[in-house]
N, C-alpha and C positions, 0 to 999 in steps of 0.2 A: 661077842664084841672083844676086839683086841685091846691090848694095854694102852696103845696110843689113843684109840677111840674113847676108852673109858676116861683117860686123863683129860681129853678134850671136853667130854661131857661134864666132868666135875668142874672144870674151869668155867665153862659156860653157865652152869647153874649158879656158881658163886657170883656171877656178874649181876644177877637180879637185884635191883635196888642199890647197887654200888654207885657211889658218887665218883664220876670220872671226868677229869679235865683233859681236853685235847689242845695241845700247843701247835698252832699252825692251821690255817684254813685253806691251804692249797688242796690239790686233788687227794693226797694221802690222808690229810686231816679230815676232810669232808667225808671221805669214804669210811674212815674209821668211826667217825661220829655217828653216821647213819647205821653202820653195822652194830655197834655196841648199844645204841639206843633201841634198835629193833629186838635186842635180846634182854631188854628190861633194865639196862643201866640208866642212871640219871646223869646225862651228859651235858657238859658245858664246854664251848669252844672259845679260845682266845687267840688273837693274832696281833702281833706287834704292828703290822702294817695298818694304814688308814682304811677308810671305807672300801670294802670289797663287795661291790654290788651283787655280782653273780653268786658269790659265796653266801652272802647274807640272805638272798632270795631262797637259795637251796636249803639253808638251815631253817629259815622261817617256815617253809613248806613242810619240813620234817618235824616241826615243833621243838626244835633244839635251841636253847638260849645261847647267845654268843656276845662277844665284845670285840671290837676292832680298835686299833690305835694305841694299844698298850695292854699290859697285864695287871689287872686289879687283884685285890686280896681274895676275890672269889675263886681264882685259880687254885688256891691252896686249901680250899674247903673240899678236899678230895681224898679218897682212899687210894686212887691210882691216877697217874698222869701219863698220857700217851704223847710221846715226843715225835713230831713230824721230822723227816730227814733234813729239812731246811733250817731247823733250829739248832744252833751250835751248842755243844756240851758246856761251853763256858758262858753261855748267855745268863744274865743275872737271874732270870726266872727259873732256869734249870738249877743254878747253884742254890737258890733259896729253897727249892723243893727238896734238894738233897740234904740241906741243912735241917729241914723240918722232918726229915725221915719219911717222906712220901715216896712210895714205890713208883719207879719210872720204867716204862717199856716203850719199845718202838711200835710203829704201825705194823711192821712186818711180823713182829712177835704176836701182837693182838690178833691179827688176821689168821695166823697159823693155828690158833685155838679152835677155829671153826672148820679147818680143812681136814678131810678124812682120807683123801687120796695121797699118792706119793708126791713128794716135792723134789724136783731137780733144780738145784740152786747154783747159779754161776756168779762168781766174783773174781776180782782181779783189778789191777790198775787200768789196763787197756784190754780191749777186745770183748768186754762183757756183753755189749749190745749185739754185736755181730754173732757171737757164739750163742747167746740166748735165742736170737731170732732163727739162726740156723738149726739149732736143736729143736725148737718148736716146729719148724717146717719139716724136719725129718720125721717127727712123731706124727704130724698131721698127714704127711705123704704116706706114712706106713700104716695109717688106719688106727692109730692109738688116740683115744679120746683125751684131749689135752687142751690146756689154755696157757697163754703166755702173758706175763706182766711183771709186776714188781717195780723196779726202777726204770723199766722200759714200758712206755705206753700206759697201761692200766694198773692202778694200785692194787695190791693183793687183796685189800678189803673190798674193793669194787668187784674183783673176780669172785669173791665169796658171795657177795650180794646178788650177782647176776648170773652165776653159773652153777654147775654141778660140783659140789665140794668133794665128790668121789673121783673126779677126773685127775689126771696127772697135771700138776702145776709146774710149768717151766718158768723160773723166776730169775731175773737179773737182780742181784742184791748188792748194795753199796756199803761202804764202811759205815756211813751214817746210820743206815738201817740196822746194821749188825750191832751197833754200840749198845743198844738197850734190849738185847735179846736175852731171855731167860731159859726158854725151853725149845727154841726153834731148832728143828732137826730135819735136815734134808735126807731123803733116801739116797740121793747122789749129790755130792758137793763137788763143784768144779772150781779149782783155784788156778787161774791162768798165769798170773805174774804179779809181782809186787815191786814197784819202783816208787820213788818219792812223788807224792801228790797230796793235795789238801793239807799241806803242812801248816797252813794258817789256821786250820781247825784243830790241829793236834799239837799246838804249842811249839811248832817247828821241830818236833821230835819224831823222827822216822820210826823209832821203836813203838811209839804209841799207835801209829798208823798200822804197822805190821800186826800189833796185838788185836786191833779192831778187825782186820781181815781174817785173822786166825779164828775168830769166834764162830765162823761158819762150821768149824769142826767140833765145837765144844760139846755137843750132845750126841754126836754120832757114835754108834756101836754096831755090832753085828745085827743084821746082815747089810748094813749100809756100805757105801763105796765112796772113795774120794778119787777124783781125776785131777792130776796136777802136772805142772811143768817140771820135767826132769832137767831142763836146761837153765832154770832160774835158781840161783844159789839161795836166795832168800826164801823162796817157796819150799825148796828141799829142807831147809832148816826148820821151817814151820811144821812140815809134815813129820819130821823126826821128833820134834818137841811136843806137838799138840795133837796129832792124830792118834786115836785109840789103837792099841795093838790088835783089836778085834775087827777093825775096819779094813775092807779090801782096798788096796792101794794100786792105782793104775796110773803109771807115768806116761807122758808123751814127750818125745824128743826127736830131734832131727838126726840123732846118732843111732846106730844099731847097738843099743846097750841097755835094753829094758827087760826086766824079768817078766812083767805083765804090763801091757799097755799098747801104745802106738809108737811106731818108729818108721824111718825111711830105709828102704833097701833098693838099690838100683833105680832110684827115681819113683818108686811106688810107696804109697802110704800103706803100711802093714799093721795088722793087729796080732798080738800074741796074748791069748787068753787061755788059761788052764792048760798051757803047754801046746796049744794048737795055733799055728801061724796061718793067717789068711791075708791075701792081698785085697785091699778095699778099693783103691783107685790109683791110677797114675797121677802123680802130683801135678803134672801139666794139664790134667783134665779138670782140676778143681776150678770152678767158675769164677771165684773171687781171687784177685791177684795178690801177690806179695807173700813174703815169708811169714809175716804176722798172721795172715789169713790161713796159711797152711797149719800153723799152730792151732788157730781157732777151729779149723776143720778136724784136726786130730782130737781135740778136746770134745767137740760136739759128737763126733762119731763114737768115741768111747762111752760117753754118757748115754747115747742112743742104744748102744749094745746092752748096757745095763738095764735099759728100759724094755729090752726084748726085741729090738729090730735086727733084721738080718743084714749082712754086708751088701746084698743086692739092693735092698731098700735104701740104705745109706748112700750107696754109690749114685743112685738116680738123683737124689737131692743135691749131692755135691756137684753134679754136672750142670744143674739148672738154677741153683740159688743165685740171685742177683745182688745180694748185699742189702744194706739198710740205708734209709734216708739219713743224710747228714754225716755219713761216714764214707769218705772217698767217693762221693756221689758225683758222677758226670752230669754237668748241667747243660752245657752247650759248647759248640765250637764256632768261633767267630773269626773270620779272616785268618784261618790256620792256627788259632790259639784255642786250646782247650781250657775250659773253666771247671774247676773241681770244688765241690762243697764238702769240706771236712770239718764242719763246725763242731762236731762231736769230739774233736781232738782238743781236750781241755787241759792237757799236761804236756810236758816236754817230751816224754817218751813216745806219746802218740804222734807228735810231729815228726820225730825221728823215723818212725815207721812209715809215715806218709811220704817223707822226702825220698825214702828208699824205694818207693813204688813207681816212680816215673823216671824215664830216661832223659827226656828233653829238659832244657834249662827251665827253671821255675821262677816265677814271680810270686813271692810268698807274702800273704797277708797274715801278720803275726801280732798278737797283743790282745788286751782286754783287761779284766780284773785279775791282777796278779795273785797267785796263791803261794808265794815263796819260791818262785821258779829260779833255777840256775840255768839261764839261757846258754851259758858257755858250753853246756853238754851237747849243744847242737853245732858247735863250731865246725867240726869236720864235715858233716853232710851239707851244711850251708856253704862252706868253701867249695865243695865239690859240685854242688847241683844248683845253687840259687844264683840267679842273675841279679835280682834286686829284692829287697824287703820293703814292703809298705807297712809301717808300724801304725797300729790302731789302738784305740781305747786308752784306759787310764795308764797302762804300762808302756805307752808308746816311747817315752823318753828312756826308760830302762832298756827297752828293746834296741833303740838306736845306740845307746852307750855300749851295749853288748856286742854289736855287730858292725859298727861304722868302720872299723879297721879291716874288716873282711870283705864286705860287699857294700854297694851303695844302699843307703837307707832313706826312704821318703816317709814323711809323716802325713797322716790323714786324720781329719777331725770328725768325719762322718763315714759311714759305710759307703755312701754314694760317692764321696770323694775318693775313697780307697779303690772302689771298682773302676772309676774313671781313670785314675792314675795308673792302675794296673794295665788297663787296656792300652794306654799310651806307651807304657814301658815295654810291654810284651812284644815279641816278634813271632812271625810264623814258625810253628814248630814248638813254641813255648807252652808251658802249663801255668795258668794262674790258679794258685792253690790257697784257698781259705783254710788254714790249719792253725788256729790262734794260740794254742798252748795255755789258754787262760779261760777263766769263767767269763760269762757273758753279761753279768749283772750290772756292768757300768752303763752300757748302751741298750741292753735288751732284757726281756723277761726271762729268757732261758736260751740254751744253745739252739733249740729248735727255731725260736723266733729269729735269732741271728742268721741261721742258715736260710730261712725263708726269705728274709730281706735280701741277703746276698743273691739268692737265685732270682728273685724278682728283678733286681737291678741288672744282673747279667742278661736276663731274658729281654730286657728293654734296650740293651746296647745296639746301636745301629751298625750294620755291616757296611764295609767300604763298597762303593759302586752300586 
């Protein structure tokens, strides 16, 4: 038994009889509750939200006590508290737990105690979902026994409960999940980019957000690897300051200036590993469009090489991968207008990437629950590419104030109104792009719900004639 397996066994044995409170009864919290309870912990679940029928039913079936609609003193009768990613670090319940000296961990951390296989973890402000899905697809196509989850799709705890813990886990990890990690150690860490996001959760302090992302490197050592953007100054600084000297460093860049990693030469995506250069694929053959997706392809391909895949296997997936739902997802063309669902774009930088992916004039649906966005960073691409903005959600007035001197801005009070207005404003050859730059929790349960509603409304639009 290896060191990692022994440490995991010791942590699991220590859970028997331990009193553990779970904050949050969404998918991560429910999965963590079931996982820890199955290993003998005495679990209690608490959620600030009101009655959650499905969650209550699932907990009752598992014999796990719970409370909804607030956090009672029972939460603090615990030796350990597992914090779901949706619970802010400055929430009163978290602050009190810290004041009382109760140990806090994330669901990601807790699930990792039970995983015996390699972990390939992907983080960054933008591109996490696409890169994670692409990497998972590469491993599956290459015949490597693997599972995909984390912040994308299935909670890590659910993967542990339902799968083979000796498989390779490909995980999208968010800053919120990394905040309360103690021992989480990916065999390969992928750090795509770091730009301002979620500043409402980090006291409007970018440095705190950067520190959170950096935690993916905290426990790495030889023979682990980190794949990172050589073109992102913040990421380079993080690697220089936080990555262990014993970790293998693989940069990706659109320049030909990398000692080890991925780069472009003559339009081809190249790898240079241990002094050997190999052409992986011509950039024009990568099936998902845009410079940002070329970066994602570079990152995924390097991580796949670290997992043992050959260039030929990687090339085949890059030619056929069709992207992920809610990320620059083509919905329908109506009367010469293409409708694109980019609901996953929940920050300004993601919208900038999206605007650069289309040539035709754009009718942009922008807004939602603001996260401290500086929309002025979009001024140049909006001026160059956007015909009209339809401002939606709680931040609609802020959006209008930011752009009314650049392009026409219309307000919409519902998604249905936004889609109908966009259809009237767009002309043949235009793109109607839902790329909100904001969280979805003003009108919707999550970004997936927002995207599904948008797609349903677009699907129901009548065509002329």
